[in-house]
C-alpha positions as YAML, in Angstrom:
chain: A
units: angstrom
residues:
- id: 1
  name: MET
  ca: [0.00, 0.00, 0.00]
- id: 2
  name: ASN
  ca: [1.35, 3.41, -0.98]
- id: 3
  name: LYS
  ca: [0.42, 5.78, 1.83]
- id: 4
  name: ARG
  ca: [-0.70, 9.31, 0.88]
- id: 5
  name: LYS
  ca: [-1.13, 10.30, 4.53]
- id: 6
  name: TYR
  ca: [0.56, 8.75, 7.54]
- id: 7
  name: LYS
  ca: [1.92, 9.60, 10.98]
- id: 8
  name: VAL
  ca: [5.67, 10.16, 11.35]
- id: 9
  name: GLY
  ca: [7.38, 10.08, 14.73]
- id: 10
  name: ILE
  ca: [10.75, 11.39, 15.91]
- id: 11
  name: ALA
  ca: [12.38, 9.72, 18.91]
- id: 12
  name: GLN
  ca: [14.24, 12.63, 20.50]
- id: 13
  name: ILE
  ca: [16.21, 10.54, 22.98]
- id: 14
  name: PRO
  ca: [19.74, 10.58, 24.41]
- id: 15
  name: SER
  ca: [22.43, 8.01, 23.74]
- id: 16
  name: SER
  ca: [25.06, 6.77, 26.17]
- id: 17
  name: ALA
  ca: [28.55, 6.66, 24.69]
- id: 18
  name: GLY
  ca: [29.45, 3.04, 24.08]
- id: 19
  name: ASP
  ca: [26.61, 1.53, 26.15]
- id: 20
  name: ILE
  ca: [24.85, -0.56, 23.50]
- id: 21
  name: ASP
  ca: [22.51, -2.34, 25.91]
- id: 22
  name: GLU
  ca: [21.27, 0.94, 27.37]
- id: 23
  name: ASN
  ca: [20.87, 2.53, 23.94]
- id: 24
  name: GLU
  ca: [18.93, -0.45, 22.62]
- id: 25
  name: SER
  ca: [16.68, -0.32, 25.69]
- id: 26
  name: ARG
  ca: [15.93, 3.36, 25.07]
- id: 27
  name: CYS
  ca: [15.19, 2.70, 21.41]
- id: 28
  name: LEU
  ca: [12.87, -0.19, 22.29]
- id: 29
  name: HIS
  ca: [10.90, 1.94, 24.77]
- id: 30
  name: ALA
  ca: [10.67, 4.73, 22.19]
- id: 31
  name: CYS
  ca: [9.40, 2.26, 19.60]
- id: 32
  name: LEU
  ca: [6.73, 0.90, 21.93]
- id: 33
  name: GLU
  ca: [5.58, 4.43, 22.80]
- id: 34
  name: ALA
  ca: [5.47, 5.34, 19.11]
- id: 35
  name: LYS
  ca: [3.41, 2.22, 18.44]
- id: 36
  name: LYS
  ca: [0.84, 3.41, 21.01]
- id: 37
  name: LYS
  ca: [0.74, 6.74, 19.18]
- id: 38
  name: GLU
  ca: [0.01, 4.90, 15.90]
- id: 39
  name: VAL
  ca: [3.24, 6.06, 14.26]
- id: 40
  name: SER
  ca: [3.95, 4.45, 10.87]
- id: 41
  name: LEU
  ca: [7.45, 5.85, 10.32]
- id: 42
  name: LEU
  ca: [9.81, 6.39, 13.27]
- id: 43
  name: VAL
  ca: [13.09, 8.32, 13.05]
- id: 44
  name: PHE
  ca: [15.99, 8.11, 15.52]
- id: 45
  name: PRO
  ca: [18.94, 10.55, 15.90]
- id: 46
  name: GLU
  ca: [22.43, 10.14, 14.46]
- id: 47
  name: LEU
  ca: [24.51, 7.30, 15.94]
- id: 48
  name: VAL
  ca: [21.68, 6.49, 18.33]
- id: 49
  name: TRP
  ca: [22.84, 2.88, 18.64]
- id: 50
  name: SER
  ca: [26.42, 3.61, 19.75]
- id: 51
  name: GLY
  ca: [26.40, 7.15, 21.07]
- id: 52
  name: TYR
  ca: [28.28, 9.98, 19.38]
- id: 53
  name: PHE
  ca: [31.03, 11.08, 21.77]
- id: 54
  name: LEU
  ca: [33.55, 8.26, 21.39]
- id: 55
  name: SER
  ca: [37.17, 7.86, 20.35]
- id: 56
  name: LYS
  ca: [38.16, 6.31, 17.05]
- id: 57
  name: ALA
  ca: [39.28, 3.16, 18.84]
- id: 58
  name: ALA
  ca: [35.95, 2.91, 20.67]
- id: 59
  name: PHE
  ca: [33.96, 3.42, 17.47]
- id: 60
  name: TYR
  ca: [36.07, 0.80, 15.73]
- id: 61
  name: SER
  ca: [35.44, -1.74, 18.48]
- id: 62
  name: LEU
  ca: [31.66, -1.19, 18.28]
- id: 63
  name: ALA
  ca: [31.23, -0.70, 14.54]
- id: 64
  name: ALA
  ca: [29.39, -3.33, 12.52]
- id: 65
  name: PRO
  ca: [28.92, -4.06, 8.83]
- id: 66
  name: ALA
  ca: [25.86, -2.79, 6.99]
- id: 67
  name: THR
  ca: [24.36, -6.25, 6.54]
- id: 68
  name: ARG
  ca: [20.98, -7.73, 7.44]
- id: 69
  name: ASP
  ca: [22.37, -9.84, 10.27]
- id: 70
  name: SER
  ca: [24.82, -7.50, 11.99]
- id: 71
  name: ARG
  ca: [23.78, -6.62, 15.54]
- id: 72
  name: PRO
  ca: [22.53, -3.05, 14.99]
- id: 73
  name: VAL
  ca: [20.67, -3.89, 11.78]
- id: 74
  name: ARG
  ca: [19.11, -7.00, 13.28]
- id: 75
  name: PHE
  ca: [17.98, -4.93, 16.29]
- id: 76
  name: PHE
  ca: [16.28, -2.24, 14.21]
- id: 77
  name: ARG
  ca: [14.73, -4.83, 11.93]
- id: 78
  name: GLU
  ca: [13.07, -6.24, 15.05]
- id: 79
  name: LEU
  ca: [11.87, -2.76, 16.03]
- id: 80
  name: SER
  ca: [10.34, -2.40, 12.57]
- id: 81
  name: ARG
  ca: [8.44, -5.64, 13.15]
- id: 82
  name: LYS
  ca: [7.19, -4.36, 16.50]
- id: 83
  name: LEU
  ca: [6.15, -1.02, 15.05]
- id: 84
  name: GLU
  ca: [4.73, -2.64, 11.91]
- id: 85
  name: GLY
  ca: [6.20, 0.27, 10.02]
- id: 86
  name: GLY
  ca: [9.38, 1.97, 8.88]
- id: 87
  name: ILE
  ca: [12.40, 2.81, 11.04]
- id: 88
  name: VAL
  ca: [15.23, 5.24, 10.27]
- id: 89
  name: PHE
  ca: [18.29, 4.56, 12.43]
- id: 90
  name: SER
  ca: [22.01, 5.27, 12.57]
- id: 91
  name: PHE
  ca: [25.09, 3.34, 13.64]
- id: 92
  name: PRO
  ca: [28.88, 3.26, 13.07]
- id: 93
  name: GLU
  ca: [29.61, 1.02, 10.11]
- id: 94
  name: ARG
  ca: [32.90, -0.80, 9.59]
- id: 95
  name: ASP
  ca: [33.90, -1.79, 6.06]
- id: 96
  name: ARG
  ca: [37.38, -3.29, 6.07]
- id: 97
  name: ASN
  ca: [39.56, -0.56, 7.67]
- id: 98
  name: HIS
  ca: [37.08, 2.25, 7.07]
- id: 99
  name: LEU
  ca: [34.50, 3.63, 9.48]
- id: 100
  name: PHE
  ca: [31.34, 5.38, 8.28]
- id: 101
  name: ILE
  ca: [28.47, 7.17, 9.95]
- id: 102
  name: THR
  ca: [25.69, 5.16, 8.40]
- id: 103
  name: CYS
  ca: [21.96, 5.75, 8.30]
- id: 104
  name: GLY
  ca: [19.55, 2.92, 7.57]
- id: 105
  name: PHE
  ca: [15.91, 2.63, 6.57]
- id: 106
  name: VAL
  ca: [14.13, -0.62, 7.34]
- id: 107
  name: ASP
  ca: [10.56, -1.72, 6.73]
- id: 108
  name: GLU
  ca: [10.38, -5.43, 7.53]
- id: 109
  name: LYS
  ca: [6.76, -5.84, 6.49]
- id: 110
  name: ASN
  ca: [7.59, -4.62, 3.00]
- id: 111
  name: HIS
  ca: [11.02, -6.31, 2.83]
- id: 112
  name: THR
  ca: [12.89, -3.02, 2.46]
- id: 113
  name: LEU
  ca: [16.39, -2.34, 3.78]
- id: 114
  name: HIS
  ca: [18.57, 0.54, 2.58]
- id: 115
  name: PHE
  ca: [21.76, 2.24, 3.79]
- id: 116
  name: TYR
  ca: [23.24, 5.69, 3.28]
- id: 117
  name: ARG
  ca: [26.71, 6.82, 4.43]
- id: 118
  name: LYS
  ca: [27.10, 10.39, 5.67]
- id: 119
  name: SER
  ca: [28.96, 12.28, 2.95]
- id: 120
  name: LYS
  ca: [29.90, 15.55, 4.69]
- id: 121
  name: LEU
  ca: [31.83, 15.14, 7.93]
- id: 122
  name: TRP
  ca: [31.89, 17.81, 10.61]
- id: 123
  name: GLY
  ca: [34.91, 18.79, 12.69]
- id: 124
  name: LYS
  ca: [36.55, 15.88, 14.52]
- id: 125
  name: GLU
  ca: [34.47, 13.36, 12.56]
- id: 126
  name: LYS
  ca: [37.02, 13.80, 9.75]
- id: 127
  name: TYR
  ca: [39.72, 12.18, 11.92]
- id: 128
  name: ILE
  ca: [37.56, 9.16, 12.72]
- id: 129
  name: PHE
  ca: [35.28, 8.43, 9.77]
- id: 130
  name: THR
  ca: [35.50, 8.16, 6.01]
- id: 131
  name: PRO
  ca: [33.01, 10.28, 4.04]
- id: 132
  name: GLY
  ca: [30.47, 8.32, 2.05]
- id: 133
  name: GLU
  ca: [30.09, 8.79, -1.68]
- id: 134
  name: LYS
  ca: [28.01, 11.76, -2.80]
- id: 135
  name: ASN
  ca: [25.32, 9.43, -4.02]
- id: 136
  name: TYR
  ca: [21.96, 11.03, -3.30]
- id: 137
  name: GLU
  ca: [19.26, 8.67, -4.50]
- id: 138
  name: PRO
  ca: [15.70, 8.53, -3.13]
- id: 139
  name: LEU
  ca: [14.38, 5.21, -1.94]
- id: 140
  name: PRO
  ca: [10.90, 4.13, -3.10]
- id: 141
  name: THR
  ca: [8.87, 3.08, -0.05]
- id: 142
  name: GLN
  ca: [5.26, 2.81, 1.06]
- id: 143
  name: PHE
  ca: [5.73, 6.35, 2.41]
- id: 144
  name: GLY
  ca: [6.75, 7.72, -0.98]
- id: 145
  name: GLN
  ca: [10.25, 8.57, -2.13]
- id: 146
  name: ILE
  ca: [12.50, 8.93, 0.92]
- id: 147
  name: GLY
  ca: [15.86, 10.70, 0.82]
- id: 148
  name: LEU
  ca: [18.36, 10.14, 3.63]
- id: 149
  name: LEU
  ca: [20.89, 12.76, 4.77]
- id: 150
  name: VAL
  ca: [22.79, 12.92, 8.05]
- id: 151
  name: CYS
  ca: [23.34, 16.07, 10.14]
- id: 152
  name: TYR
  ca: [25.96, 18.27, 8.36]
- id: 153
  name: ASP
  ca: [24.80, 16.98, 4.95]
- id: 154
  name: ILE
  ca: [21.68, 19.15, 5.18]
- id: 155
  name: GLU
  ca: [23.66, 22.37, 5.64]
- id: 156
  name: PHE
  ca: [24.51, 22.24, 1.94]
- id: 157
  name: PRO
  ca: [21.77, 23.00, -0.63]
- id: 158
  name: GLU
  ca: [23.12, 20.58, -3.23]
- id: 159
  name: PRO
  ca: [22.37, 17.15, -1.65]
- id: 160
  name: ALA
  ca: [18.77, 18.10, -0.87]
- id: 161
  name: ARG
  ca: [18.30, 19.68, -4.30]
- id: 162
  name: THR
  ca: [19.71, 16.58, -5.98]
- id: 163
  name: LEU
  ca: [17.17, 14.47, -4.10]
- id: 164
  name: ALA
  ca: [14.32, 16.86, -4.96]
- id: 165
  name: LYS
  ca: [15.15, 16.76, -8.66]
- id: 166
  name: LYS
  ca: [14.68, 13.00, -8.40]
- id: 167
  name: GLU
  ca: [11.14, 13.46, -7.03]
- id: 168
  name: THR
  ca: [11.88, 12.92, -3.34]
- id: 169
  name: ASP
  ca: [8.83, 13.40, -1.11]
- id: 170
  name: ILE
  ca: [10.51, 13.49, 2.30]
- id: 171
  name: ILE
  ca: [14.10, 14.12, 3.38]
- id: 172
  name: ILE
  ca: [14.99, 12.54, 6.72]
- id: 173
  name: CYS
  ca: [18.00, 13.82, 8.62]
- id: 174
  name: PRO
  ca: [19.19, 12.07, 11.82]
- id: 175
  name: SER
  ca: [21.51, 14.46, 13.67]
- id: 176
  name: VAL
  ca: [23.63, 15.32, 16.67]
- id: 177
  name: TRP
  ca: [23.29, 19.10, 16.38]
- id: 178
  name: SER
  ca: [25.11, 21.32, 18.83]
- id: 179
  name: ASN
  ca: [23.92, 24.22, 20.96]
- id: 180
  name: GLN
  ca: [26.37, 26.50, 19.19]
- id: 181
  name: ALA
  ca: [24.73, 25.70, 15.84]
- id: 182
  name: GLU
  ca: [21.13, 26.04, 17.07]
- id: 183
  name: THR
  ca: [20.37, 28.97, 14.76]
- id: 184
  name: ARG
  ca: [21.57, 27.02, 11.74]
- id: 185
  name: TRP
  ca: [19.37, 24.05, 12.69]
- id: 186
  name: ASN
  ca: [16.32, 26.29, 12.82]
- id: 187
  name: VAL
  ca: [17.18, 27.94, 9.50]
- id: 188
  name: GLN
  ca: [18.49, 25.07, 7.39]
- id: 189
  name: LEU
  ca: [15.66, 22.58, 7.87]
- id: 190
  name: PRO
  ca: [12.81, 24.91, 6.83]
- id: 191
  name: CYS
  ca: [14.99, 26.26, 3.99]
- id: 192
  name: ARG
  ca: [15.64, 22.79, 2.58]
- id: 193
  name: ALA
  ca: [11.91, 22.06, 2.77]
- id: 194
  name: LEU
  ca: [10.90, 25.30, 1.06]
- id: 195
  name: ASP
  ca: [13.67, 25.22, -1.55]
- id: 196
  name: ASN
  ca: [12.64, 21.76, -2.66]
- id: 197
  name: GLN
  ca: [8.92, 21.62, -1.82]
- id: 198
  name: CYS
  ca: [9.28, 18.44, 0.19]
- id: 199
  name: PHE
  ca: [8.89, 17.44, 3.82]
- id: 200
  name: VAL
  ca: [12.01, 17.56, 5.97]
- id: 201
  name: VAL
  ca: [12.28, 15.55, 9.20]
- id: 202
  name: GLY
  ca: [15.17, 16.51, 11.48]
- id: 203
  name: ALA
  ca: [15.75, 14.13, 14.40]
- id: 204
  name: ASN
  ca: [18.16, 15.54, 16.98]
- id: 205
  name: THR
  ca: [19.46, 14.08, 20.21]
- id: 206
  name: ILE
  ca: [19.33, 15.63, 23.68]
- id: 207
  name: HIS
  ca: [22.62, 16.16, 25.50]
- id: 208
  name: SER
  ca: [24.33, 18.94, 27.43]
- id: 209
  name: THR
  ca: [25.96, 20.03, 24.17]
- id: 210
  name: ALA
  ca: [23.03, 19.35, 21.78]
- id: 211
  name: CYS
  ca: [20.16, 21.73, 21.03]
- id: 212
  name: GLY
  ca: [17.32, 19.20, 20.69]
- id: 213
  name: GLN
  ca: [14.39, 20.85, 18.86]
- id: 214
  name: SER
  ca: [13.68, 17.92, 16.55]
- id: 215
  name: GLN
  ca: [11.19, 19.09, 13.96]
- id: 216
  name: VAL
  ca: [9.14, 18.41, 10.87]
- id: 217
  name: CYS
  ca: [8.91, 21.05, 8.14]
- id: 218
  name: ASP
  ca: [6.34, 21.04, 5.35]
- id: 219
  name: PRO
  ca: [6.88, 21.83, 1.63]
- id: 220
  name: TYR
  ca: [6.06, 25.51, 2.25]
- id: 221
  name: GLY
  ca: [8.86, 25.81, 4.80]
- id: 222
  name: ASN
  ca: [6.53, 25.84, 7.81]
- id: 223
  name: VAL
  ca: [7.69, 24.10, 10.98]
- id: 224
  name: VAL
  ca: [4.59, 22.01, 11.64]
- id: 225
  name: THR
  ca: [5.80, 20.46, 14.89]
- id: 226
  name: LYS
  ca: [8.87, 20.92, 17.08]
- id: 227
  name: ALA
  ca: [10.27, 19.28, 20.20]
- id: 228
  name: SER
  ca: [11.78, 21.00, 23.21]
- id: 229
  name: SER
  ca: [15.47, 21.80, 23.48]
- id: 230
  name: HIS
  ca: [16.18, 19.36, 26.31]
- id: 231
  name: GLU
  ca: [13.36, 16.88, 26.95]
- id: 232
  name: LYS
  ca: [13.05, 13.26, 25.85]
- id: 233
  name: GLN
  ca: [10.06, 13.13, 23.54]
- id: 234
  name: ILE
  ca: [8.23, 11.16, 20.86]
- id: 235
  name: LEU
  ca: [7.24, 13.96, 18.49]
- id: 236
  name: THR
  ca: [4.47, 13.06, 16.05]
- id: 237
  name: THR
  ca: [2.65, 14.66, 13.15]
- id: 238
  name: PHE
  ca: [0.88, 13.64, 9.97]
- id: 239
  name: ILE
  ca: [2.57, 13.73, 6.59]
- id: 240
  name: ASP
  ca: [0.13, 14.43, 3.76]
- id: 241
  name: ARG
  ca: [1.90, 13.81, 0.47]
- id: 242
  name: ASP
  ca: [-0.78, 15.70, -1.48]
- id: 243
  name: THR
  ca: [0.69, 18.86, 0.09]
- id: 244
  name: ILE
  ca: [3.84, 18.31, -1.97]
- id: 245
  name: LYS
  ca: [2.01, 18.45, -5.30]
- id: 246
  name: GLN
  ca: [0.13, 21.58, -4.23]
- id: 247
  name: ALA
  ca: [3.30, 23.34, -3.01]
- id: 248
  name: ARG
  ca: [5.10, 22.58, -6.26]
- id: 249
  name: GLN
  ca: [2.20, 24.08, -8.19]
- id: 250
  name: ASP
  ca: [2.07, 27.15, -5.96]
- id: 251
  name: ILE
  ca: [5.85, 27.71, -5.89]
- id: 252
  name: PRO
  ca: [7.33, 26.28, -9.12]
- id: 253
  name: TYR
  ca: [11.00, 26.32, -8.13]
- id: 254
  name: LEU
  ca: [11.73, 22.86, -9.48]
- id: 255
  name: GLU
  ca: [9.74, 23.36, -12.67]
- id: 256
  name: GLU
  ca: [11.58, 26.57, -13.44]
- id: 257
  name: LEU
  ca: [15.12, 25.39, -12.63]
- id: 258
  name: ASP
  ca: [17.38, 26.39, -15.49]
- id: 259
  name: PHE
  ca: [20.81, 25.82, -13.96]
...
């Protein structure tokens, strides 16, 4: 079934650095709460499975391959079964000697599993991880065409525009976004939505150094729902894909692109 309207949820939750059992427990509780709220598509923050503030050696010891049966993927596949819907998650991926910040989409009911590697690395990430290829391709799902970006990726217009030109309906961006960059978070997400007449879902963590404020922006650039800056929360709202068609008629940016 191709859903025109559905409920999306953002799990704005913290992660404990290197404590996989605790992080999985938090994700499970968030999934069960989202299920009660009748969420069909649930989004977790960047590196929710491992935590973000780790050394290269610690990331390497925890990292797993992007395969169906690796521990993090198997765990989120099980959450997808419990939710009976789609899950967007993030974990440190190891491929030979390379580490990647990897985002996954899983929908067990519809036999869908897809991975995207963060392509633009921020600050100290450059000394730990390898950037993924600049391969911005939407994934066809029951929720429409989904584009995955991670945190710093969305600060650049080009990845989101590339996805929009390929008829992406919703861009999902798991993040660990800092307090210092709070203004950019609140500018970039609505801008990417308006520029490309698509929905943008930004899932941030909560931490002493993170600004929270997970949010969903509609194709007109409106912030339709927003979480607090510091509280654990399952943020929910409806996505109506018919809004995309109307916005692209009202504001024909993509139709009139000539560069």
